[in-house]
C-alpha positions as CSV (number, residue, x, y, z in Angstrom):
1,M,0.0,0.0,0.0
2,A,2.7,2.5,1.0
3,I,6.4,2.8,1.5
4,V,8.3,4.7,4.2
5,D,9.6,7.7,2.2
6,H,11.6,9.7,4.8
7,L,12.1,10.4,8.5
8,V,11.9,14.0,9.7
9,Y,14.6,14.9,12.2
10,R,14.3,18.4,13.6
11,V,17.4,20.2,14.8
12,P,18.0,23.7,16.1
13,D,21.0,24.3,13.7
14,L,21.6,22.4,10.5
15,N,25.4,22.3,10.7
16,R,25.4,21.0,14.3
17,G,22.6,18.6,13.5
18,G,24.4,17.2,10.5
19,A,27.6,16.8,12.5
20,F,25.7,14.8,15.1
21,I,24.1,12.5,12.6
22,S,27.5,12.0,10.9
23,A,29.2,11.1,14.2
24,L,26.3,8.7,15.1
25,T,26.1,6.9,11.8
26,G,29.5,7.3,10.1
27,V,27.8,8.9,7.0
28,S,27.8,12.6,6.4
29,P,24.5,14.1,5.2
30,T,24.5,16.3,2.1
31,R,22.7,19.7,1.8
32,G,19.3,19.4,0.3
33,G,18.4,23.1,0.0
34,P,15.9,25.7,1.3
35,H,12.2,25.4,1.4
36,P,11.0,28.8,0.1
37,G,8.3,30.4,2.2
38,A,8.6,27.7,4.9
39,G,11.6,29.3,6.7
40,T,13.5,26.0,6.7
41,H,16.3,24.1,5.0
42,N,17.6,20.6,5.1
43,S,20.3,18.0,4.7
44,L,19.7,14.4,3.6
45,L,21.1,10.9,4.2
46,S,19.8,7.8,2.3
47,L,18.3,4.9,4.3
48,G,17.7,2.6,1.3
49,P,16.5,2.8,-2.3
50,E,13.3,4.6,-1.5
51,T,13.8,5.9,2.1
52,Y,15.9,8.7,3.5
53,L,16.5,10.8,6.6
54,E,15.7,14.5,6.4
55,I,17.5,16.8,8.9
56,I,15.6,20.0,9.0
57,A,16.3,23.3,10.7
58,T,15.5,27.1,10.6
59,D,17.0,28.7,7.5
60,P,19.0,31.8,8.5
61,D,18.7,33.0,4.9
62,Q,14.9,33.3,5.4
63,A,15.2,35.6,8.4
64,D,12.1,37.5,7.2
65,H,9.9,34.4,7.5
66,T,6.8,35.0,9.7
67,G,4.5,32.5,11.3
68,P,5.1,28.9,12.4
69,R,7.6,26.7,10.5
70,P,6.7,23.1,9.7
71,F,7.4,20.3,12.3
72,G,7.8,22.8,15.1
73,V,11.2,23.9,13.7
74,D,12.6,26.8,15.6
75,P,16.1,27.8,16.8
76,D,15.1,26.9,20.3
77,A,13.2,23.7,19.5
78,S,14.4,20.3,20.8
79,Q,16.5,18.0,18.6
80,Q,14.3,15.0,17.9
81,L,12.7,12.7,15.3
82,V,9.3,14.3,15.0
83,T,7.4,12.3,12.3
84,F,7.8,10.4,9.0
85,A,6.3,10.3,5.5
86,V,5.1,7.5,3.3
87,H,4.7,7.5,-0.4
88,P,2.3,5.5,-2.5
89,G,3.4,2.0,-3.6
90,P,3.1,0.7,-7.1
91,G,-0.3,1.3,-8.6
92,E,-1.3,3.5,-5.6
93,S,-1.9,7.2,-5.4
94,L,-1.6,9.9,-2.7
95,A,-5.3,10.3,-2.7
96,G,-5.8,6.6,-2.2
97,V,-3.4,6.3,0.7
98,A,-5.0,9.4,2.3
99,A,-8.4,7.8,1.9
100,V,-7.2,4.7,3.8
101,M,-6.0,6.9,6.6
102,A,-9.3,8.8,6.8
103,E,-11.3,5.5,6.8
104,L,-9.4,4.4,9.9
105,G,-10.1,7.7,11.6
106,F,-6.8,9.6,11.0
107,D,-7.2,12.9,9.2
108,P,-4.4,13.3,6.6
109,G,-5.3,16.9,6.1
110,P,-5.4,18.7,2.7
111,S,-2.7,18.2,0.1
112,R,-0.4,20.9,-1.3
113,S,2.4,21.2,-3.7
114,M,6.0,22.3,-2.8
115,S,9.4,22.7,-4.5
116,R,13.0,23.5,-3.7
117,V,16.2,24.0,-5.6
118,T,19.2,21.8,-4.7
119,P,22.7,23.2,-4.3
120,A,23.4,21.8,-7.8
121,G,20.6,23.9,-9.3
122,Q,18.0,21.0,-9.8
123,T,14.4,21.9,-9.0
124,L,12.5,19.2,-7.1
125,T,8.7,19.2,-6.9
126,W,6.3,17.2,-4.8
127,T,2.8,17.0,-3.3
128,L,2.2,16.1,0.3
129,T,-0.6,16.0,2.9
130,S,-0.2,18.4,5.8
131,A,-1.3,16.9,9.1
132,P,1.5,14.6,10.5
133,Q,1.2,13.6,14.1
134,G,4.4,11.9,15.2
135,P,3.9,8.2,14.4
136,V,0.9,9.0,12.2
137,P,2.7,9.7,8.9
138,F,2.0,12.3,6.2
139,V,1.8,11.2,2.6
140,I,4.1,12.5,-0.1
141,D,4.2,11.9,-3.9
142,W,7.3,12.9,-5.9
143,G,5.6,12.6,-9.3
144,A,8.2,12.8,-12.0
145,T,10.9,13.9,-9.5
146,T,13.5,11.3,-8.5
147,N,13.2,10.4,-4.8
148,P,16.1,12.0,-2.9
149,A,16.9,8.6,-1.4
150,G,18.6,7.7,-4.7
151,T,20.8,10.8,-4.7
152,S,21.7,11.2,-1.0
153,P,24.8,9.6,0.7
154,G,24.3,5.9,1.3
155,G,25.6,3.3,3.7
156,C,22.7,3.2,6.1
157,S,19.3,1.4,6.1
158,L,16.1,1.7,8.1
159,V,15.4,-1.5,10.1
160,E,12.2,-0.6,11.9
161,L,10.2,2.1,13.5
162,H,9.3,2.1,17.2
163,C,6.3,4.2,18.2
164,C,4.1,5.2,21.1
165,W,0.4,6.1,20.9
166,P,-2.3,6.5,23.5
167,E,-4.4,3.8,21.7
168,P,-1.8,1.4,20.3
169,G,-4.3,-0.9,18.7
170,R,-5.7,1.9,16.4
171,L,-2.2,3.0,15.4
172,Q,-1.2,-0.7,14.7
173,E,-4.3,-1.0,12.4
174,L,-3.2,2.0,10.5
175,H,0.5,0.9,10.1
176,Q,-0.6,-2.5,9.0
177,A,-3.0,-1.0,6.4
178,L,-0.1,1.1,5.1
179,S,2.5,-1.8,5.2
180,I,4.7,0.1,7.8
181,N,7.1,-2.1,9.7
182,S,6.8,-0.9,13.3
183,Q,6.6,-1.9,17.0
184,I,4.0,0.1,18.9
185,L,3.6,0.7,22.6
186,R,1.1,2.6,24.7
187,G,2.2,6.1,25.6
188,E,2.4,9.7,24.6
189,P,2.8,10.1,20.8
190,A,6.5,9.5,19.9
191,V,8.5,7.8,17.2
192,F,12.1,6.6,16.9
193,A,14.0,4.7,14.2
194,V,16.3,1.7,14.3
195,I,18.9,2.1,11.6
196,D,21.8,-0.1,10.5
197,T,24.9,2.1,9.9
198,P,28.7,1.8,9.3
199,H,28.9,2.3,13.1
200,G,26.5,-0.5,13.8
201,R,22.9,-0.5,14.7
202,V,21.7,2.9,16.2
203,D,18.5,4.5,17.4
204,I,17.5,8.0,16.2
205,R,14.8,9.5,18.4
């Protein structure tokens, strides 16, 4: 039904956040580029052929940005894995995945289109839903754009997601419907990832 597309790791500062991930995994993320109008920029690290880690922070070059930034990004925000995205599997669509979520009682929110320009000058475009809730993913569709997993530094792979949710049975039903490999416990909403790296198996949370 769906494939884990990327994990969203929020950091107060992109340089320091990238250095932390590099020391933890043994792989240095590459700069992805700014998100115009969102006040953020990112770095990326591949976790497999269709999955990657996005490290996201406040973009100092968008100092005139007003209003909230996505994923609670702020210079004073905690450094943590905040949520993840899935993309439609073969023969599926963003609308179809979103409909499955809605049928199970999880509002995916409206969809919108975004774009960014990479440091190499390539324009990436995508469509995504807008209501992530920790271990409840948002849905992204890259359309004709190559998934960044294929162009980001490799050497790591996602093993499994571990999640907490107040009603674990409901979240388990959703993850099973979306074909997400996860372990779910009762608790306040939270998500962390188990990743194989050149430094061995590590947790990112």
